ZADOTI-467639 format. One record per atom (N, C-alpha, C, CB): residue in three letters; atom name; x negated, y negated, z; residue number from 1. Coordinates in steps of 0.2 Angstrom, whole numbers, plus 5000, padded with zeros to 4 digits. Each point is the difference from the previous one (the first is absolute). Glycine has a CB too. Layout:
% residues N
<site Ala, CA, <X, Y, Z>, NUM>
...
% end
This chain:
% residues 122
<site Met, N, <4909, 5270, 5179>, 1>
<site Met, CA, <5001, 4997, 5005>, 1>
<site Met, C, <4998, 4993, 4998>, 1>
<site Met, CB, <4999, 5010, 5008>, 1>
<site Asn, N, <4995, 4992, 4992>, 2>
<site Asn, CA, <4996, 4993, 4995>, 2>
<site Asn, C, <5006, 4997, 4993>, 2>
<site Asn, CB, <4983, 5008, 5002>, 2>
<site Leu, N, <5021, 4994, 4995>, 3>
<site Leu, CA, <5003, 4998, 4998>, 3>
<site Leu, C, <5009, 4996, 5000>, 3>
<site Leu, CB, <4988, 5007, 4998>, 3>
<site Leu, N, <5012, 4994, 5011>, 4>
<site Leu, CA, <5005, 4994, 5003>, 4>
<site Leu, C, <4997, 4993, 5001>, 4>
<site Leu, CB, <5006, 5009, 5007>, 4>
<site Leu, N, <4983, 4993, 4995>, 5>
<site Leu, CA, <4999, 4992, 5002>, 5>
<site Leu, C, <4999, 4998, 4994>, 5>
<site Leu, CB, <4995, 5000, 5011>, 5>
<site Asn, N, <5005, 5001, 4981>, 6>
<site Asn, CA, <5000, 4995, 4998>, 6>
<site Asn, C, <5005, 5000, 4995>, 6>
<site Asn, CB, <4989, 4998, 5003>, 6>
<site Leu, N, <5018, 5003, 4998>, 7>
<site Leu, CA, <5003, 4999, 4997>, 7>
<site Leu, C, <5005, 4995, 5000>, 7>
<site Leu, CB, <4996, 5008, 4999>, 7>
<site Pro, N, <5000, 4986, 5006>, 8>
<site Pro, CA, <5001, 4990, 5002>, 8>
<site Pro, C, <4996, 4998, 4992>, 8>
<site Pro, CB, <4997, 4996, 5019>, 8>
<site Leu, N, <4997, 5005, 4982>, 9>
<site Leu, CA, <4996, 5000, 4994>, 9>
<site Leu, C, <5003, 4998, 4993>, 9>
<site Leu, CB, <4995, 5009, 5006>, 9>
<site Ile, N, <5008, 4999, 4993>, 10>
<site Ile, CA, <5001, 5001, 4993>, 10>
<site Ile, C, <5006, 4994, 5000>, 10>
<site Ile, CB, <4997, 5014, 4996>, 10>
<site Gln, N, <5007, 4985, 5008>, 11>
<site Gln, CA, <5005, 4997, 5000>, 11>
<site Gln, C, <4998, 4993, 4997>, 11>
<site Gln, CB, <5006, 5007, 5010>, 11>
<site Ala, N, <4989, 4990, 4994>, 12>
<site Ala, CA, <4998, 4992, 5001>, 12>
<site Ala, C, <4998, 5000, 4993>, 12>
<site Ala, CB, <4996, 4998, 5013>, 12>
<site Thr, N, <5003, 5008, 4983>, 13>
<site Thr, CA, <4994, 4999, 4994>, 13>
<site Thr, C, <5007, 5000, 4994>, 13>
<site Thr, CB, <4987, 5008, 5004>, 13>
<site Gly, N, <5016, 4994, 4998>, 14>
<site Gly, CA, <5006, 5000, 4994>, 14>
<site Gly, C, <5003, 4996, 5000>, 14>
<site Gly, CB, <5003, 5008, 5001>, 14>
<site Gly, N, <4998, 4987, 5003>, 15>
<site Gly, CA, <5004, 4992, 5004>, 15>
<site Gly, C, <4996, 4995, 4996>, 15>
<site Gly, CB, <5001, 5004, 5014>, 15>
<site Ile, N, <4994, 4997, 4983>, 16>
<site Ile, CA, <4994, 4995, 4999>, 16>
<site Ile, C, <5004, 5000, 4992>, 16>
<site Ile, CB, <4986, 5004, 5010>, 16>
<site Ala, N, <5012, 4999, 4989>, 17>
<site Ala, CA, <5002, 5004, 4993>, 17>
<site Ala, C, <5006, 4997, 4999>, 17>
<site Ala, CB, <4995, 5011, 5001>, 17>
<site Gly, N, <5009, 4990, 5001>, 18>
<site Gly, CA, <5007, 4999, 4997>, 18>
<site Gly, C, <5006, 4996, 5003>, 18>
<site Gly, CB, <4995, 5008, 4996>, 18>
<site Met, N, <4998, 4985, 5006>, 19>
<site Met, CA, <5002, 4994, 5000>, 19>
<site Met, C, <4996, 4996, 4996>, 19>
<site Met, CB, <5004, 5001, 5011>, 19>
<site Ser, N, <4993, 5001, 4984>, 20>
<site Ser, CA, <4996, 4996, 4992>, 20>
<site Ser, C, <5005, 5001, 4994>, 20>
<site Ser, CB, <4987, 5003, 5003>, 20>
<site Thr, N, <5016, 4998, 4997>, 21>
<site Thr, CA, <5003, 5003, 4998>, 21>
<site Thr, C, <5006, 4996, 5002>, 21>
<site Thr, CB, <4994, 5010, 4998>, 21>
<site Pro, N, <5013, 4988, 5004>, 22>
<site Pro, CA, <5003, 4994, 5002>, 22>
<site Pro, C, <4998, 4996, 4999>, 22>
<site Pro, CB, <5003, 5003, 5006>, 22>
<site Ile, N, <4993, 4994, 4998>, 23>
<site Ile, CA, <4993, 4996, 4997>, 23>
<site Ile, C, <5000, 4994, 4995>, 23>
<site Ile, CB, <4995, 5010, 5002>, 23>
<site Ile, N, <5001, 4996, 4995>, 24>
<site Ile, CA, <4998, 5001, 4992>, 24>
<site Ile, C, <5009, 4998, 4998>, 24>
<site Ile, CB, <4986, 5011, 4999>, 24>
<site Thr, N, <5018, 4991, 4999>, 25>
<site Thr, CA, <5008, 5000, 4998>, 25>
<site Thr, C, <5003, 4993, 5003>, 25>
<site Thr, CB, <5002, 5015, 4999>, 25>
<site Phe, N, <4992, 4979, 5006>, 26>
<site Phe, CA, <5007, 4997, 5003>, 26>
<site Phe, C, <4997, 4995, 4995>, 26>
<site Phe, CB, <5005, 5004, 5013>, 26>
<site Ala, N, <4987, 4999, 4986>, 27>
<site Ala, CA, <4995, 4992, 4997>, 27>
<site Ala, C, <5002, 5001, 4992>, 27>
<site Ala, CB, <4986, 5000, 5008>, 27>
<site Leu, N, <5016, 5005, 4989>, 28>
<site Leu, CA, <5003, 5000, 4993>, 28>
<site Leu, C, <5007, 4994, 5001>, 28>
<site Leu, CB, <4994, 5013, 4997>, 28>
<site Val, N, <5010, 4988, 5005>, 29>
<site Val, CA, <5007, 4999, 5001>, 29>
<site Val, C, <4997, 4990, 4999>, 29>
<site Val, CB, <5009, 5014, 5011>, 29>
<site Ile, N, <4986, 4985, 4995>, 30>
<site Ile, CA, <4999, 4993, 5000>, 30>
<site Ile, C, <4996, 4998, 4994>, 30>
<site Ile, CB, <5000, 5000, 5011>, 30>
<site Gly, N, <4996, 5006, 4987>, 31>
<site Gly, CA, <4997, 4995, 4996>, 31>
<site Gly, C, <5004, 4997, 4992>, 31>
<site Gly, CB, <4988, 5006, 5008>, 31>
<site Ile, N, <5018, 5001, 4993>, 32>
<site Ile, CA, <5006, 4998, 4995>, 32>
<site Ile, C, <5005, 4997, 4997>, 32>
<site Ile, CB, <4998, 5005, 5004>, 32>
<site Phe, N, <5002, 4993, 5004>, 33>
<site Phe, CA, <5003, 4991, 5003>, 33>
<site Phe, C, <4998, 4996, 4997>, 33>
<site Phe, CB, <5002, 5000, 5010>, 33>
<site Tyr, N, <4993, 5002, 4991>, 34>
<site Tyr, CA, <4995, 4994, 4999>, 34>
<site Tyr, C, <5000, 4996, 4995>, 34>
<site Tyr, CB, <4995, 5006, 5003>, 34>
<site Phe, N, <5003, 5001, 4990>, 35>
<site Phe, CA, <5000, 4997, 4994>, 35>
<site Phe, C, <5006, 5001, 4996>, 35>
<site Phe, CB, <4988, 5001, 5000>, 35>
<site Leu, N, <5016, 4999, 5002>, 36>
<site Leu, CA, <5007, 5000, 4998>, 36>
<site Leu, C, <5004, 4996, 5002>, 36>
<site Leu, CB, <5000, 5010, 4999>, 36>
<site Ile, N, <5002, 4988, 5007>, 37>
<site Ile, CA, <5002, 4995, 5003>, 37>
<site Ile, C, <4999, 4992, 5000>, 37>
<site Ile, CB, <5000, 5011, 5004>, 37>
<site Ile, N, <4996, 4991, 5000>, 38>
<site Ile, CA, <4995, 4991, 5004>, 38>
<site Ile, C, <4999, 4999, 4995>, 38>
<site Ile, CB, <4994, 4999, 5010>, 38>
<site Arg, N, <5001, 5004, 4988>, 39>
<site Arg, CA, <4994, 4996, 4995>, 39>
<site Arg, C, <5003, 4994, 4995>, 39>
<site Arg, CB, <4992, 5012, 4999>, 39>
<site Pro, N, <5012, 4997, 4997>, 40>
<site Pro, CA, <5006, 4992, 4994>, 40>
<site Pro, C, <5001, 4996, 5007>, 40>
<site Pro, CB, <5011, 5007, 4987>, 40>
<site Gln, N, <4991, 4996, 5013>, 41>
<site Gln, CA, <5007, 4992, 5006>, 41>
<site Gln, C, <4996, 4991, 5000>, 41>
<site Gln, CB, <5004, 5012, 5014>, 41>
<site Asn, N, <4990, 4995, 4987>, 42>
<site Asn, CA, <4995, 4990, 5005>, 42>
<site Asn, C, <4995, 4997, 4992>, 42>
<site Asn, CB, <4996, 5007, 5018>, 42>
<site Lys, N, <5004, 5000, 4979>, 43>
<site Lys, CA, <4999, 4996, 4993>, 43>
<site Lys, C, <5007, 4994, 4995>, 43>
<site Lys, CB, <4992, 5015, 4999>, 43>
<site Lys, N, <5012, 4989, 5003>, 44>
<site Lys, CA, <5005, 4994, 4999>, 44>
<site Lys, C, <5003, 4995, 5004>, 44>
<site Lys, CB, <5000, 5007, 4995>, 44>
<site Gln, N, <5000, 4993, 5009>, 45>
<site Gln, CA, <4999, 4994, 5003>, 45>
<site Gln, C, <4995, 4994, 5003>, 45>
<site Gln, CB, <5006, 5008, 5000>, 45>
<site Lys, N, <4990, 4993, 4997>, 46>
<site Lys, CA, <4994, 4997, 4998>, 46>
<site Lys, C, <5001, 4996, 4996>, 46>
<site Lys, CB, <4996, 5007, 5002>, 46>
<site Glu, N, <5008, 4996, 4990>, 47>
<site Glu, CA, <5002, 4996, 4994>, 47>
<site Glu, C, <5004, 4998, 5002>, 47>
<site Glu, CB, <4996, 5004, 4993>, 47>
<site Thr, N, <5011, 4995, 5011>, 48>
<site Thr, CA, <5005, 4997, 4999>, 48>
<site Thr, C, <4997, 4993, 5005>, 48>
<site Thr, CB, <5011, 5012, 4999>, 48>
<site Lys, N, <4984, 4990, 5002>, 49>
<site Lys, CA, <5002, 4993, 5007>, 49>
<site Lys, C, <4994, 4995, 4995>, 49>
<site Lys, CB, <5002, 5008, 5018>, 49>
<site Ala, N, <4993, 4995, 4977>, 50>
<site Ala, CA, <4997, 4996, 4995>, 50>
<site Ala, C, <5003, 4999, 4994>, 50>
<site Ala, CB, <4991, 5002, 5005>, 50>
<site Met, N, <5014, 5000, 4996>, 51>
<site Met, CA, <5007, 5000, 4993>, 51>
<site Met, C, <5003, 4991, 5004>, 51>
<site Met, CB, <5006, 5019, 4997>, 51>
<site Ile, N, <4995, 4984, 5008>, 52>
<site Ile, CA, <5005, 4991, 5002>, 52>
<site Ile, C, <4994, 4997, 5003>, 52>
<site Ile, CB, <5014, 5003, 5007>, 52>
<site Glu, N, <4980, 4998, 4993>, 53>
<site Glu, CA, <4994, 4994, 5001>, 53>
<site Glu, C, <5002, 4997, 4995>, 53>
<site Glu, CB, <4988, 5004, 5005>, 53>
<site Ser, N, <5009, 4999, 4989>, 54>
<site Ser, CA, <5000, 4996, 4996>, 54>
<site Ser, C, <5004, 4995, 4996>, 54>
<site Ser, CB, <4994, 5007, 5002>, 54>
<site Val, N, <5012, 4992, 5002>, 55>
<site Val, CA, <5006, 4997, 4994>, 55>
<site Val, C, <4999, 4994, 5000>, 55>
<site Val, CB, <5008, 5007, 5002>, 55>
<site Glu, N, <4995, 4989, 4990>, 56>
<site Glu, CA, <4998, 4996, 5003>, 56>
<site Glu, C, <5005, 4996, 4993>, 56>
<site Glu, CB, <4987, 5004, 5010>, 56>
<site Lys, N, <5014, 4989, 4989>, 57>
<site Lys, CA, <5004, 4997, 4996>, 57>
<site Lys, C, <5003, 5002, 4992>, 57>
<site Lys, CB, <4994, 4992, 5007>, 57>
<site Gly, N, <5009, 5011, 4991>, 58>
<site Gly, CA, <5000, 5001, 4994>, 58>
<site Gly, C, <5000, 5009, 5000>, 58>
<site Gly, CB, <4994, 4986, 4995>, 58>
<site Asp, N, <5007, 5014, 5009>, 59>
<site Asp, CA, <4999, 5007, 5001>, 59>
<site Asp, C, <5010, 5006, 5000>, 59>
<site Asp, CB, <4984, 4995, 5008>, 59>
<site Lys, N, <5015, 5009, 4989>, 60>
<site Lys, CA, <5004, 5003, 4999>, 60>
<site Lys, C, <5002, 5007, 5007>, 60>
<site Lys, CB, <4996, 4993, 4986>, 60>
<site Val, N, <5011, 5004, 5016>, 61>
<site Val, CA, <4999, 5007, 5006>, 61>
<site Val, C, <5006, 5000, 5000>, 61>
<site Val, CB, <4990, 4998, 5010>, 61>
<site Thr, N, <5011, 5007, 4995>, 62>
<site Thr, CA, <5007, 5006, 5000>, 62>
<site Thr, C, <4998, 5001, 5011>, 62>
<site Thr, CB, <4999, 5010, 4981>, 62>
<site Thr, N, <5008, 4993, 5020>, 63>
<site Thr, CA, <4999, 4997, 5006>, 63>
<site Thr, C, <5003, 5009, 5002>, 63>
<site Thr, CB, <5003, 4983, 5001>, 63>
<site Ile, N, <4995, 5016, 5005>, 64>
<site Ile, CA, <5005, 5007, 5002>, 64>
<site Ile, C, <5005, 5002, 5000>, 64>
<site Ile, CB, <4996, 5000, 5005>, 64>
<site Gly, N, <5009, 4994, 4994>, 65>
<site Gly, CA, <5005, 5002, 5000>, 65>
<site Gly, C, <5002, 5000, 4992>, 65>
<site Gly, CB, <5002, 4996, 5013>, 65>
<site Gly, N, <4994, 5004, 4982>, 66>
<site Gly, CA, <5002, 4999, 4993>, 66>
<site Gly, C, <4999, 4993, 4998>, 66>
<site Gly, CB, <5007, 5009, 5001>, 66>
<site Leu, N, <4995, 4989, 5002>, 67>
<site Leu, CA, <4999, 4992, 4995>, 67>
<site Leu, C, <4992, 4997, 5000>, 67>
<site Leu, CB, <5014, 4996, 5003>, 67>
<site Arg, N, <4988, 5004, 4988>, 68>
<site Arg, CA, <4996, 4994, 4994>, 68>
<site Arg, C, <5001, 4994, 5002>, 68>
<site Arg, CB, <5002, 5006, 4990>, 68>
<site Gly, N, <4991, 4991, 5009>, 69>
<site Gly, CA, <5000, 4994, 5001>, 69>
<site Gly, C, <4992, 4997, 4999>, 69>
<site Gly, CB, <5010, 5002, 5007>, 69>
<site Thr, N, <4987, 4990, 4989>, 70>
<site Thr, CA, <4996, 5001, 5001>, 70>
<site Thr, C, <4996, 4993, 5004>, 70>
<site Thr, CB, <5004, 5009, 4992>, 70>
<site Val, N, <4991, 4994, 5011>, 71>
<site Val, CA, <4998, 4997, 5006>, 71>
<site Val, C, <4997, 4992, 4999>, 71>
<site Val, CB, <4999, 5014, 5004>, 71>
<site Glu, N, <5006, 4981, 4999>, 72>
<site Glu, CA, <4999, 4994, 5000>, 72>
<site Glu, C, <4993, 4998, 5006>, 72>
<site Glu, CB, <5015, 4998, 4996>, 72>
<site Ser, N, <4987, 5002, 5010>, 73>
<site Ser, CA, <4997, 4999, 5007>, 73>
<site Ser, C, <4996, 5006, 5001>, 73>
<site Ser, CB, <5010, 4994, 5005>, 73>
<site Val, N, <4983, 5004, 4998>, 74>
<site Val, CA, <4999, 5005, 5007>, 74>
<site Val, C, <4997, 4995, 5004>, 74>
<site Val, CB, <4998, 5013, 4995>, 74>
<site Lys, N, <5004, 4990, 5012>, 75>
<site Lys, CA, <5000, 4995, 5007>, 75>
<site Lys, C, <4999, 5007, 5003>, 75>
<site Lys, CB, <5009, 4987, 4999>, 75>
<site Asp, N, <4985, 5010, 5004>, 76>
<site Asp, CA, <4998, 5009, 5005>, 76>
<site Asp, C, <5003, 5006, 4998>, 76>
<site Asp, CB, <5000, 4995, 5011>, 76>
<site Asn, N, <5005, 5006, 4993>, 77>
<site Asn, CA, <5004, 5006, 5001>, 77>
<site Asn, C, <5006, 5002, 4995>, 77>
<site Asn, CB, <4996, 4997, 5010>, 77>
<site Ile, N, <5006, 4993, 4987>, 78>
<site Ile, CA, <5008, 5001, 4996>, 78>
<site Ile, C, <4997, 4998, 4994>, 78>
<site Ile, CB, <5010, 4996, 5010>, 78>
<site Val, N, <4995, 5009, 4986>, 79>
<site Val, CA, <4997, 4998, 4994>, 79>
<site Val, C, <5006, 4999, 4996>, 79>
<site Val, CB, <4989, 5005, 5000>, 79>
<site Ser, N, <5011, 4989, 4995>, 80>
<site Ser, CA, <5009, 4996, 5000>, 80>
<site Ser, C, <5000, 5004, 4991>, 80>
<site Ser, CB, <5001, 4982, 5009>, 80>
<site Ile, N, <5006, 5020, 4989>, 81>
<site Ile, CA, <5000, 5000, 4996>, 81>
<site Ile, C, <5006, 5001, 4995>, 81>
<site Ile, CB, <4992, 5001, 5006>, 81>
<site Arg, N, <5009, 4999, 4989>, 82>
<site Arg, CA, <5002, 4994, 4994>, 82>
<site Arg, C, <5007, 5005, 4998>, 82>
<site Arg, CB, <4984, 4995, 4994>, 82>
<site Val, N, <5020, 5008, 5006>, 83>
<site Val, CA, <5004, 5005, 4997>, 83>
<site Val, C, <5002, 4996, 4995>, 83>
<site Val, CB, <5004, 5007, 5008>, 83>
<site Tyr, N, <5000, 4989, 4990>, 84>
<site Tyr, CA, <5002, 4997, 4994>, 84>
<site Tyr, C, <4999, 4993, 5004>, 84>
<site Tyr, CB, <5010, 5009, 4993>, 84>
<site Asn, N, <4994, 4988, 4999>, 85>
<site Asn, CA, <4998, 4993, 4997>, 85>
<site Asn, C, <4997, 4995, 5010>, 85>
<site Asn, CB, <5012, 5001, 4983>, 85>
<site Asp, N, <4991, 4997, 5022>, 86>
<site Asp, CA, <4997, 4996, 5004>, 86>
<site Asp, C, <5004, 5003, 5007>, 86>
<site Asp, CB, <4997, 4989, 4990>, 86>
<site Val, N, <5002, 5017, 5009>, 87>
<site Val, CA, <5002, 5004, 5003>, 87>
<site Val, C, <4993, 5004, 5003>, 87>
<site Val, CB, <5013, 4999, 4993>, 87>
<site Lys, N, <4986, 4998, 5013>, 88>
<site Lys, CA, <4992, 5002, 5006>, 88>
<site Lys, C, <5005, 5005, 5009>, 88>
<site Lys, CB, <4989, 4983, 4997>, 88>
<site Ile, N, <5005, 5023, 5001>, 89>
<site Ile, CA, <5000, 5002, 5006>, 89>
<site Ile, C, <4995, 5004, 5003>, 89>
<site Ile, CB, <5008, 4999, 4997>, 89>
<site Asp, N, <4992, 5000, 5012>, 90>
<site Asp, CA, <4992, 4997, 5002>, 90>
<site Asp, C, <5004, 5011, 5003>, 90>
<site Asp, CB, <4994, 4978, 5003>, 90>
<site Phe, N, <5001, 5024, 4996>, 91>
<site Phe, CA, <4996, 5006, 5005>, 91>
<site Phe, C, <4992, 5000, 5001>, 91>
<site Phe, CB, <5009, 5007, 4995>, 91>
<site Asn, N, <4992, 4999, 5011>, 92>
<site Asn, CA, <4994, 5003, 5003>, 92>
<site Asn, C, <4997, 5004, 4992>, 92>
<site Asn, CB, <5005, 5000, 5016>, 92>
<site Lys, N, <4987, 4999, 4984>, 93>
<site Lys, CA, <4995, 5003, 4999>, 93>
<site Lys, C, <5001, 5007, 5001>, 93>
<site Lys, CB, <4996, 4990, 5002>, 93>
<site Ser, N, <5005, 5011, 5003>, 94>
<site Ser, CA, <5002, 5007, 5001>, 94>
<site Ser, C, <5007, 5003, 4994>, 94>
<site Ser, CB, <4995, 4998, 5014>, 94>
<site Ala, N, <5008, 5000, 4987>, 95>
<site Ala, CA, <5007, 5001, 4995>, 95>
<site Ala, C, <4998, 5005, 4992>, 95>
<site Ala, CB, <5005, 4983, 5005>, 95>
<site Leu, N, <4989, 5011, 4995>, 96>
<site Leu, CA, <4999, 5001, 4991>, 96>
<site Leu, C, <5000, 5007, 4998>, 96>
<site Leu, CB, <4993, 4989, 5000>, 96>
<site Ser, N, <5006, 5015, 4993>, 97>
<site Ser, CA, <5000, 5008, 5002>, 97>
<site Ser, C, <4996, 5000, 4991>, 97>
<site Ser, CB, <5014, 5005, 5011>, 97>
<site Glu, N, <4985, 4991, 4987>, 98>
<site Glu, CA, <4997, 4996, 4993>, 98>
<site Glu, C, <4998, 4994, 4998>, 98>
<site Glu, CB, <5005, 5006, 4999>, 98>
<site Val, N, <4990, 4994, 4998>, 99>
<site Val, CA, <4993, 4996, 4998>, 99>
<site Val, C, <5000, 5000, 4993>, 99>
<site Val, CB, <4994, 5003, 5010>, 99>
<site Val, N, <5008, 4991, 4985>, 100>
<site Val, CA, <4996, 5002, 4995>, 100>
<site Val, C, <4999, 4995, 4997>, 100>
<site Val, CB, <5002, 5010, 4999>, 100>
<site Lys, N, <4990, 4990, 5000>, 101>
<site Lys, CA, <4996, 4990, 4999>, 101>
<site Lys, C, <5001, 4996, 4995>, 101>
<site Lys, CB, <4991, 5004, 5004>, 101>
<site Ala, N, <5013, 4989, 4999>, 102>
<site Ala, CA, <4998, 4996, 4991>, 102>
<site Ala, C, <4997, 5004, 4996>, 102>
<site Ala, CB, <4999, 4990, 5003>, 102>
<site Lys, N, <4995, 5010, 4998>, 103>
<site Lys, CA, <4994, 5001, 4996>, 103>
<site Lys, C, <5003, 5005, 4994>, 103>
<site Lys, CB, <4990, 4997, 5010>, 103>
<site Gln, N, <5011, 5009, 4993>, 104>
<site Gln, CA, <5004, 5006, 4997>, 104>
<site Gln, C, <5004, 4997, 4996>, 104>
<site Gln, CB, <5001, 5008, 5009>, 104>
<site Asn, N, <5005, 4990, 4996>, 105>
<site Asn, CA, <5009, 4997, 4995>, 105>
<site Asn, C, <4996, 4998, 4993>, 105>
<site Asn, CB, <5010, 4991, 5013>, 105>
<site Gln, N, <4988, 5008, 4986>, 106>
<site Gln, CA, <4995, 4996, 4996>, 106>
<site Gln, C, <4997, 5004, 4991>, 106>
<site Gln, CB, <4997, 4995, 5016>, 106>
<site Lys, N, <5000, 5006, 4989>, 107>
<site Lys, CA, <4995, 5009, 4996>, 107>
<site Lys, C, <5010, 5003, 4998>, 107>
<site Lys, CB, <4983, 5006, 5012>, 107>
<site Val, N, <5019, 4995, 4991>, 108>
<site Val, CA, <5008, 5005, 4997>, 108>
<site Val, C, <5003, 4993, 4996>, 108>
<site Val, CB, <5004, 5011, 5011>, 108>
<site Ala, N, <4993, 4983, 4988>, 109>
<site Ala, CA, <5009, 4999, 4997>, 109>
<site Ala, C, <4996, 4997, 4994>, 109>
<site Ala, CB, <5010, 4997, 5010>, 109>
<site Glu, N, <4981, 5004, 4990>, 110>
<site Glu, CA, <4995, 5001, 4993>, 110>
<site Glu, C, <5004, 5005, 4998>, 110>
<site Glu, CB, <4988, 4997, 5003>, 110>
<site Ile, N, <5010, 5008, 4999>, 111>
<site Ile, CA, <5000, 5007, 4996>, 111>
<site Ile, C, <5006, 5001, 4997>, 111>
<site Ile, CB, <4993, 5004, 5007>, 111>
<site Ser, N, <5014, 4996, 4999>, 112>
<site Ser, CA, <5007, 5002, 4994>, 112>
<site Ser, C, <4998, 4991, 4995>, 112>
<site Ser, CB, <5014, 5008, 5012>, 112>
<site Glu, N, <4986, 4988, 4986>, 113>
<site Glu, CA, <5001, 4993, 4995>, 113>
<site Glu, C, <4995, 5005, 4993>, 113>
<site Glu, CB, <4999, 4984, 5011>, 113>
<site Glu, N, <4995, 5021, 4992>, 114>
<site Glu, CA, <4996, 4999, 4995>, 114>
<site Glu, C, <5002, 5008, 4998>, 114>
<site Glu, CB, <4989, 4990, 5003>, 114>
<site Thr, N, <5018, 5013, 5001>, 115>
<site Thr, CA, <5001, 5006, 4998>, 115>
<site Thr, C, <5011, 4998, 4992>, 115>
<site Thr, CB, <4990, 5008, 5017>, 115>
<site Asp, N, <5007, 4986, 4990>, 116>
<site Asp, CA, <5007, 4997, 4992>, 116>
<site Asp, C, <4999, 4998, 4997>, 116>
<site Asp, CB, <5006, 4997, 5002>, 116>
<site Lys, N, <4989, 4998, 4997>, 117>
<site Lys, CA, <4996, 4996, 4993>, 117>
<site Lys, C, <5001, 5010, 4997>, 117>
<site Lys, CB, <4986, 4986, 5005>, 117>
<site Lys, N, <5009, 5015, 4996>, 118>
<site Lys, CA, <4999, 5007, 4993>, 118>
<site Lys, C, <5009, 5004, 5000>, 118>
<site Lys, CB, <4983, 5006, 5006>, 118>
<site Ser, N, <5019, 4995, 4998>, 119>
<site Ser, CA, <5005, 5002, 4996>, 119>
<site Ser, C, <5004, 4996, 4997>, 119>
<site Ser, CB, <4999, 5010, 5005>, 119>
<site Lys, N, <5000, 4984, 4995>, 120>
<site Lys, CA, <5006, 4996, 4994>, 120>
<site Lys, C, <4995, 4998, 4995>, 120>
<site Lys, CB, <5011, 4993, 5009>, 120>
<site Lys, N, <4983, 5007, 4993>, 121>
<site Lys, CA, <4998, 5002, 4991>, 121>
<site Lys, C, <5000, 5007, 4995>, 121>
<site Lys, CB, <4992, 4993, 5005>, 121>
<site Lys, N, <5010, 5011, 4998>, 122>
<site Lys, CA, <5001, 5008, 4998>, 122>
<site Lys, C, <5008, 4997, 4996>, 122>
<site Lys, CB, <4992, 5011, 5012>, 122>
% end
């Protein structure tokens, strides 16, 4: 008879131990999603925002549509890009996908000139 009276107590203790496993599993899944998906995405968004904010005249840019050119002017949220001799197109800053700074362009040009000189000497 005592066994039947203690049956609900036995079931209750087993139920508490059984609940901890799904909670731990759920927490692990949330942690994995955070470190593999959410955190890298936030980091990339911050880098993109910093890149767009640092656009200056003379920088080489590529738009999300694949158009390449040189920045002629930057006004608030609008970037004017020189595509060909006298062809200028205005874009929103958010339409830029890649920015190569003017100083980097000069360094690349200097390096390519040095390699050309070295190859001509040989």
